N, CA, C and O atoms as CSV, one atom per row, in Angstrom:
chain,resi,resn,atom,element,x,y,z
A,1,MET,N,N,1.714,-11.729,-21.982
A,1,MET,CA,C,0.376,-12.228,-22.200
A,1,MET,C,C,-0.665,-11.160,-21.895
A,1,MET,O,O,-1.729,-11.153,-22.514
A,2,ASP,N,N,-0.392,-10.272,-20.971
A,2,ASP,CA,C,-1.377,-9.251,-20.648
A,2,ASP,C,C,-1.644,-8.327,-21.826
A,2,ASP,O,O,-2.711,-7.718,-21.899
A,3,THR,N,N,-0.694,-8.212,-22.750
A,3,THR,CA,C,-0.888,-7.318,-23.885
A,3,THR,C,C,-1.626,-7.997,-25.033
A,3,THR,O,O,-1.986,-7.339,-26.009
A,4,HIS,N,N,-1.853,-9.289,-24.930
A,4,HIS,CA,C,-2.555,-10.028,-25.977
A,4,HIS,C,C,-3.753,-10.769,-25.376
A,4,HIS,O,O,-3.655,-11.956,-25.069
A,5,PRO,N,N,-4.885,-10.071,-25.208
A,5,PRO,CA,C,-6.049,-10.690,-24.571
A,5,PRO,C,C,-6.527,-11.955,-25.275
A,5,PRO,O,O,-6.983,-12.887,-24.613
A,6,SER,N,N,-6.432,-12.008,-26.599
A,6,SER,CA,C,-6.908,-13.205,-27.291
A,6,SER,C,C,-6.027,-14.409,-26.963
A,6,SER,O,O,-6.525,-15.529,-26.852
A,7,HIS,N,N,-4.736,-14.187,-26.811
A,7,HIS,CA,C,-3.833,-15.276,-26.436
A,7,HIS,C,C,-4.131,-15.745,-25.023
A,7,HIS,O,O,-4.132,-16.946,-24.754
A,8,ARG,N,N,-4.383,-14.814,-24.125
A,8,ARG,CA,C,-4.716,-15.170,-22.740
A,8,ARG,C,C,-6.013,-15.971,-22.701
A,8,ARG,O,O,-6.091,-16.973,-21.990
A,9,ARG,N,N,-7.032,-15.553,-23.448
A,9,ARG,CA,C,-8.302,-16.286,-23.467
A,9,ARG,C,C,-8.104,-17.705,-23.984
A,9,ARG,O,O,-8.656,-18.654,-23.427
A,10,CYS,N,N,-7.326,-17.852,-25.035
A,10,CYS,CA,C,-7.059,-19.169,-25.615
A,10,CYS,C,C,-6.306,-20.048,-24.625
A,10,CYS,O,O,-6.636,-21.221,-24.454
A,11,THR,N,N,-5.309,-19.489,-23.983
A,11,THR,CA,C,-4.537,-20.245,-22.994
A,11,THR,C,C,-5.417,-20.647,-21.824
A,11,THR,O,O,-5.396,-21.802,-21.401
A,12,ASN,N,N,-6.185,-19.713,-21.301
A,12,ASN,CA,C,-7.058,-20.006,-20.168
A,12,ASN,C,C,-8.094,-21.066,-20.519
A,12,ASN,O,O,-8.456,-21.879,-19.669
A,13,ALA,N,N,-8.569,-21.068,-21.746
A,13,ALA,CA,C,-9.557,-22.056,-22.180
A,13,ALA,C,C,-8.971,-23.462,-22.206
A,13,ALA,O,O,-9.712,-24.440,-22.118
A,14,SER,N,N,-7.658,-23.575,-22.324
A,14,SER,CA,C,-7.023,-24.896,-22.377
A,14,SER,C,C,-6.652,-25.432,-21.000
A,14,SER,O,O,-6.125,-26.539,-20.886
A,15,ILE,N,N,-6.923,-24.658,-19.959
A,15,ILE,CA,C,-6.585,-25.044,-18.586
A,15,ILE,C,C,-7.874,-25.386,-17.849
A,15,ILE,O,O,-8.826,-24.605,-17.860
A,16,VAL,N,N,-7.906,-26.552,-17.209
A,16,VAL,CA,C,-9.111,-27.000,-16.515
A,16,VAL,C,C,-9.601,-25.958,-15.509
A,16,VAL,O,O,-10.804,-25.720,-15.406
A,17,LEU,N,N,-8.690,-25.341,-14.774
A,17,LEU,CA,C,-9.089,-24.335,-13.791
A,17,LEU,C,C,-9.506,-23.014,-14.432
A,17,LEU,O,O,-10.047,-22.140,-13.755
A,18,GLY,N,N,-9.258,-22.863,-15.735
A,18,GLY,CA,C,-9.711,-21.682,-16.459
A,18,GLY,C,C,-8.857,-20.441,-16.280
A,18,GLY,O,O,-9.281,-19.341,-16.636
A,19,ARG,N,N,-7.667,-20.601,-15.738
A,19,ARG,CA,C,-6.791,-19.449,-15.533
A,19,ARG,C,C,-5.360,-19.931,-15.379
A,19,ARG,O,O,-5.102,-21.105,-15.112
A,20,MET,N,N,-4.443,-19.004,-15.552
A,20,MET,CA,C,-3.039,-19.315,-15.320
A,20,MET,C,C,-2.746,-19.174,-13.828
A,20,MET,O,O,-3.458,-18.476,-13.106
A,21,ALA,N,N,-1.705,-19.835,-13.386
A,21,ALA,CA,C,-1.321,-19.769,-11.975
A,21,ALA,C,C,-0.753,-18.399,-11.641
A,21,ALA,O,O,-0.187,-17.712,-12.491
A,22,SER,N,N,-0.919,-18.031,-10.398
A,22,SER,CA,C,-0.289,-16.798,-9.924
A,22,SER,C,C,1.157,-17.104,-9.547
A,22,SER,O,O,1.529,-18.264,-9.370
A,23,ALA,N,N,1.950,-16.077,-9.427
A,23,ALA,CA,C,3.339,-16.252,-8.995
A,23,ALA,C,C,3.381,-16.885,-7.608
A,23,ALA,O,O,4.261,-17.698,-7.322
A,24,SER,N,N,2.454,-16.525,-6.764
A,24,SER,CA,C,2.392,-17.082,-5.411
A,24,SER,C,C,2.115,-18.580,-5.438
A,24,SER,O,O,2.700,-19.334,-4.660
A,25,GLU,N,N,1.231,-19.014,-6.324
A,25,GLU,CA,C,0.931,-20.446,-6.430
A,25,GLU,C,C,2.153,-21.235,-6.902
A,25,GLU,O,O,2.420,-22.328,-6.401
A,26,MET,N,N,2.883,-20.690,-7.854
A,26,MET,CA,C,4.101,-21.360,-8.327
A,26,MET,C,C,5.172,-21.369,-7.238
A,26,MET,O,O,5.893,-22.354,-7.075
A,27,ALA,N,N,5.271,-20.270,-6.497
A,27,ALA,CA,C,6.245,-20.189,-5.405
A,27,ALA,C,C,5.937,-21.216,-4.322
A,27,ALA,O,O,6.856,-21.771,-3.720
A,28,THR,N,N,4.663,-21.474,-4.069
A,28,THR,CA,C,4.273,-22.477,-3.084
A,28,THR,C,C,4.760,-23.860,-3.496
A,28,THR,O,O,5.228,-24.631,-2.657
A,29,CYS,N,N,4.654,-24.176,-4.778
A,29,CYS,CA,C,5.166,-25.469,-5.276
A,29,CYS,C,C,6.673,-25.560,-5.079
A,29,CYS,O,O,7.187,-26.586,-4.633
A,30,CYS,N,N,7.366,-24.501,-5.409
A,30,CYS,CA,C,8.830,-24.479,-5.244
A,30,CYS,C,C,9.216,-24.603,-3.780
A,30,CYS,O,O,10.151,-25.326,-3.436
A,31,ALA,N,N,8.498,-23.902,-2.924
A,31,ALA,CA,C,8.793,-23.955,-1.492
A,31,ALA,C,C,8.570,-25.362,-0.947
A,31,ALA,O,O,9.342,-25.832,-0.112
A,32,PHE,N,N,7.526,-26.034,-1.412
A,32,PHE,CA,C,7.290,-27.416,-0.984
A,32,PHE,C,C,8.461,-28.304,-1.372
A,32,PHE,O,O,8.968,-29.058,-0.542
A,33,LEU,N,N,8.894,-28.223,-2.622
A,33,LEU,CA,C,9.989,-29.076,-3.080
A,33,LEU,C,C,11.287,-28.805,-2.332
A,33,LEU,O,O,12.116,-29.702,-2.174
A,34,ALA,N,N,11.465,-27.579,-1.874
A,34,ALA,CA,C,12.678,-27.216,-1.133
A,34,ALA,C,C,12.566,-27.489,0.367
A,34,ALA,O,O,13.536,-27.324,1.107
A,35,SER,N,N,11.386,-27.905,0.809
A,35,SER,CA,C,11.153,-28.080,2.242
A,35,SER,C,C,11.430,-29.507,2.706
A,35,SER,O,O,11.604,-30.422,1.900
A,36,ASP,N,N,11.466,-29.667,4.017
A,36,ASP,CA,C,11.604,-30.997,4.609
A,36,ASP,C,C,10.388,-31.870,4.313
A,36,ASP,O,O,10.491,-33.096,4.332
A,37,ASP,N,N,9.236,-31.254,4.039
A,37,ASP,CA,C,8.035,-32.026,3.708
A,37,ASP,C,C,8.218,-32.852,2.440
A,37,ASP,O,O,7.521,-33.846,2.242
A,38,ALA,N,N,9.140,-32.451,1.593
A,38,ALA,CA,C,9.400,-33.173,0.346
A,38,ALA,C,C,10.653,-34.038,0.448
A,38,ALA,O,O,11.240,-34.406,-0.570
A,39,SER,N,N,11.061,-34.361,1.667
A,39,SER,CA,C,12.321,-35.094,1.849
A,39,SER,C,C,12.310,-36.481,1.216
A,39,SER,O,O,13.376,-37.019,0.919
A,40,PHE,N,N,11.148,-37.069,1.002
A,40,PHE,CA,C,11.073,-38.396,0.401
A,40,PHE,C,C,10.731,-38.323,-1.083
A,40,PHE,O,O,10.628,-39.356,-1.745
A,41,VAL,N,N,10.557,-37.132,-1.605
A,41,VAL,CA,C,10.301,-36.938,-3.034
A,41,VAL,C,C,11.643,-36.994,-3.740
A,41,VAL,O,O,12.556,-36.229,-3.428
A,42,ASN,N,N,11.752,-37.908,-4.694
A,42,ASN,CA,C,13.033,-38.118,-5.351
A,42,ASN,C,C,12.797,-38.526,-6.802
A,42,ASN,O,O,12.142,-39.536,-7.062
A,43,GLY,N,N,13.313,-37.766,-7.730
A,43,GLY,CA,C,13.199,-38.108,-9.144
A,43,GLY,C,C,11.793,-37.985,-9.694
A,43,GLY,O,O,11.445,-38.668,-10.658
A,44,ALA,N,N,10.989,-37.137,-9.105
A,44,ALA,CA,C,9.607,-36.963,-9.544
A,44,ALA,C,C,9.434,-35.612,-10.219
A,44,ALA,O,O,10.209,-34.681,-9.996
A,45,VAL,N,N,8.417,-35.527,-11.034
A,45,VAL,CA,C,8.075,-34.268,-11.685
A,45,VAL,C,C,6.769,-33.776,-11.074
A,45,VAL,O,O,5.765,-34.490,-11.087
A,46,LEU,N,N,6.781,-32.581,-10.550
A,46,LEU,CA,C,5.577,-31.972,-10.002
A,46,LEU,C,C,4.956,-31.129,-11.106
A,46,LEU,O,O,5.505,-30.097,-11.493
A,47,VAL,N,N,3.818,-31.569,-11.609
A,47,VAL,CA,C,3.152,-30.849,-12.688
A,47,VAL,C,C,2.158,-29.880,-12.056
A,47,VAL,O,O,1.155,-30.294,-11.475
A,48,ALA,N,N,2.446,-28.606,-12.174
A,48,ALA,CA,C,1.580,-27.561,-11.627
A,48,ALA,C,C,1.061,-26.740,-12.800
A,48,ALA,O,O,1.538,-25.638,-13.067
A,49,ASP,N,N,0.068,-27.302,-13.499
A,49,ASP,CA,C,-0.421,-26.661,-14.718
A,49,ASP,C,C,-1.924,-26.413,-14.710
A,49,ASP,O,O,-2.509,-26.119,-15.752
A,50,GLY,N,N,-2.548,-26.529,-13.553
A,50,GLY,CA,C,-3.981,-26.261,-13.467
A,50,GLY,C,C,-4.842,-27.272,-14.200
A,50,GLY,O,O,-6.022,-27.025,-14.448
A,51,GLY,N,N,-4.258,-28.407,-14.546
A,51,GLY,CA,C,-4.996,-29.443,-15.257
A,51,GLY,C,C,-4.849,-29.385,-16.764
A,51,GLY,O,O,-5.532,-30.124,-17.473
A,52,ALA,N,N,-3.971,-28.522,-17.276
A,52,ALA,CA,C,-3.813,-28.380,-18.731
A,52,ALA,C,C,-3.358,-29.682,-19.370
A,52,ALA,O,O,-3.834,-30.038,-20.448
A,53,ARG,N,N,-2.449,-30.394,-18.729
A,53,ARG,CA,C,-1.947,-31.652,-19.298
A,53,ARG,C,C,-3.057,-32.691,-19.379
A,53,ARG,O,O,-3.186,-33.374,-20.395
A,54,SER,N,N,-3.855,-32.820,-18.333
A,54,SER,CA,C,-4.928,-33.816,-18.357
A,54,SER,C,C,-6.005,-33.433,-19.362
A,54,SER,O,O,-6.605,-34.309,-19.986
A,55,ALA,N,N,-6.258,-32.148,-19.527
A,55,ALA,CA,C,-7.242,-31.705,-20.519
A,55,ALA,C,C,-6.748,-31.996,-21.925
A,55,ALA,O,O,-7.531,-32.403,-22.783
A,56,ALA,N,N,-5.461,-31.792,-22.173
A,56,ALA,CA,C,-4.894,-32.075,-23.493
A,56,ALA,C,C,-4.965,-33.564,-23.791
A,56,ALA,O,O,-5.252,-33.954,-24.922
A,57,ALA,N,N,-4.710,-34.397,-22.798
A,57,ALA,CA,C,-4.785,-35.846,-22.990
A,57,ALA,C,C,-6.212,-36.276,-23.296
A,57,ALA,O,O,-6.434,-37.146,-24.137
A,58,ALA,N,N,-7.175,-35.673,-22.619
A,58,ALA,CA,C,-8.581,-36.010,-22.868
A,58,ALA,C,C,-9.004,-35.595,-24.272
A,58,ALA,O,O,-9.750,-36.314,-24.936
A,59,ARG,N,N,-8.526,-34.435,-24.725
A,59,ARG,CA,C,-8.871,-33.982,-26.080
A,59,ARG,C,C,-8.253,-34.884,-27.142
A,59,ARG,O,O,-8.825,-35.060,-28.218
A,60,ALA,N,N,-7.090,-35.454,-26.844
A,60,ALA,CA,C,-6.384,-36.294,-27.812
A,60,ALA,C,C,-7.067,-37.647,-28.006
A,60,ALA,O,O,-6.848,-38.312,-29.018
A,61,GLN,N,N,-7.889,-38.054,-27.046
A,61,GLN,CA,C,-8.534,-39.372,-27.136
A,61,GLN,C,C,-9.783,-39.341,-27.920
A,61,GLN,O,O,-10.436,-40.372,-28.082
């Protein structure tokens, strides 16, 4: 994506936070799911997309 600025701009525009997640932010989500703090999380999907899914749903309505 870094080699295609227009693709990055388009992708970022579709995300509520206006940017893609960093590797550290994604790692934090993974670490949570692997931790004891998530011991009661079962069969759930953790959506870490900066709000892209909710923005797409709003545009579809």
